[in-house]
C-alpha angles and dihedrals in degrees: 000000000000128000095263092053095045097045096085090052094049092047093048091049093050093048092047090053091049091051091050091050090049091052091049091049092050093047093049092047092051092046094051098039119096113261093249091056100046095088129211119327088237091062091051091049092051091049091052092045096050093055096074090036092058091043092050093049090049090051091050090047092055095038110024116200116270119251121244112287118240131207094217124147123236113221109216115200116205135171116320091013092136091074096054122088113225119229114253093245090063094061109114094018117126114270132203129187120215119215092265093054121100121252111287127179096207098047129085112235114233131174093226143349093263091061091049092053092049089054091048106035092160092068114113101175138033132213112198117203126193132011096350141250121319119228093264091060103042097080091048091064088070115171096333119127109260131197124187131208101187128203118239116298110275116259116231135026106006101164133032125174116219117252115242120235107283133210125226112276094011125115122243130201129230119194136169145126135272123208131199100000112114116211090006127176124205116209128189119210127194124231089273091057096252116142107240103166141014136180140173116238119241126243091285092049094252116145138181125199131166138214137186124243114220122167124028117258137047125333133176116216121183130227119206128193112208127191127220090279090054091249118145109250100172140358135197136183116243109205114207124185114199114200128186110228127190109285112255116248110234129198112195122193121188134179094213139007117262142157092262091064092045095057093038089057091048091052092049090051092050091047093050093244114148105232123190105197125192119181118188118214096182129252091064093299120132139181129206126028128003113291117256129201118249095241137134092255092052094047091052088064092062137061098200135026115203116200134177125210094268097047091045092051091048094059115112124225092262092049092050090049091051090048093050091047090051090049091054087053093055107280119139122223128192120187117200104214096211092140144015114314117217121225092258091059092046090052089052090049091047091205103108095225119198131191131039110197120117119243137174126251141169129228118230117264112262091225137023095243141012095261093054090045092054091049090050093052094047129210097297126218138266091261094043109029121186118246103235093195094054097076099058089048092054128211116326126245113267133197130231142168111266095233124157132193133201095187111133092213095054112118120199114251099174135011131195127231091277094052096254116143114246099171134032140186138188137189121261110186107302092339137067136230126197142186118223116197102180110102106183111036088143087080087076090065093047090051093054099263106111089145091061090048091049093047090050096054094036089059093047096047093042092052098048106030121102111275115239100162116128119244113257132204121265111261131185119271099209109026116167137195114272091007119114114257117203116210120186141188090045129165126216094269098048115145140171123221115207125213090259091054097256112146122214120195112219121226113206118229110238090209090068091067116189093001088072095205132172134190124236130184113203116212102193134035122248142069119334130185125219109210122197111171107314095335122095128192120193124219133173127234117205124223116253092254096043116113095352094178092051090052093046091053092049091051091048094051093047091052091047089054090053091050091050094058117113108271118237119253105265092203092060098040114103112199120178121211125227121285117262129236118300097206099088091050092046092053090049089050091053092050094048093043090049092051091048091050091050093050091047092051094046099086120178115247120240115262 
């Protein structure tokens, strides 16, 4: 029981004790007084009777009786409420308008829902009309029953998945959903404003576009939703943080020299990836780097082992066992299926591959048209110029082994232009193992597309190599200016650094318990950094006017979730109304206290 609930009991107890003491005092005085000074019995009776009367009137003056509680509904008007028709049963109910609501003559303006409920404490249920409740008002609803009359579904970008942290030179995916735009097109523009990707949403409005991360650090891409007339309907910023991780250490084993290994080694050198290459010529002869034993100690020094069909088939039982043990400890393995795979290698792959003939295939175009493709490739450099004639010619035809797998745990690693899977991988303990069927990806470099060759192998190595990235703290996906941001799993020295360099120390809320969360209200848009100890995690805060449809849809869904909560049992709910006026009780107290004073002062005279 809190102080407010226990106060009436404490006050009643104190006043009861005072009345009892007054009665004892009166009784002792009458008993000890001479008989000629005791006065009439009626006077004594009035003095005893007025003690509880005065105490009761004082109690009612300090705590006036509560008015009768009412089960009325408070109509809460939010943004776009003017376009929603109110149900007939809400006519005549009190109405309040939140700051986002349009001007309304019959609604009381309030700064937030908490203020409205303090002004109307008798309210037991809410009816929200319009776009929905902002984050600042959702907690104020508490356990009250809530109904929602929403405005029409927003038109534009209603869902956007956050982009994972990217690495330089690697592609990243952007996906989401568009609502209410027939024959829409979704375009992705880079920080310079160049269109680098475009796609048409499917029947459900879902779309997928891809970009390319270049330099380490923050970057802001832009997503545009275009209608059938190519007019921009909606836009949203796509924040992408590109982080340089430690380069994976690769050990490549080959049964014979070929052009694929030559250009693979050149790509690894350009990407800063340490590659230890061993090429067997037969008869104990080898090319490349110094030979290493296939042992547990050697495999711990690498993050990925790259094998071709010959080198994989040449592994002994002990070497395969050491490789499998290292995979279960986190090592990645990629087998280039450029030849027949014996049963022992297929068992190690665990993918049950079938087929061995060589067929042609095409990779999907990196961009929907030549202009977007040129913007995606960039201008090049003096040392690495861009072949201007390569884009109109398109990507060359490549060759691959026509292998198929029926393994349920096989995950696609690469698809061709028709959507067929040409590479797979699966998990093995903490590591991964994959099968790679393309045999001549070096043709991409010869045809003037070294960027496509680099993206291909960067994706494969990045997917399979041992992960060494440090764990980062969870940060919000759609933070906005002036909106509360909740950050959890915080230590005592947690801090947030704003784009202008201002540092805010975070105070954890004890009510969050083990979650160790704190609230933060960003003032400016841009990139922030959450610092906990020596670790920092970046997150982006949108401007108030950025992606308005996305924000409107999030507010709508959050309010719908509140309305879908189980409603409290009205028969068990006890809601007290506000206390009435204290003035009538105070006047009665003055009259009774005055009468008591007059009777006390009126002493009988002796004789």
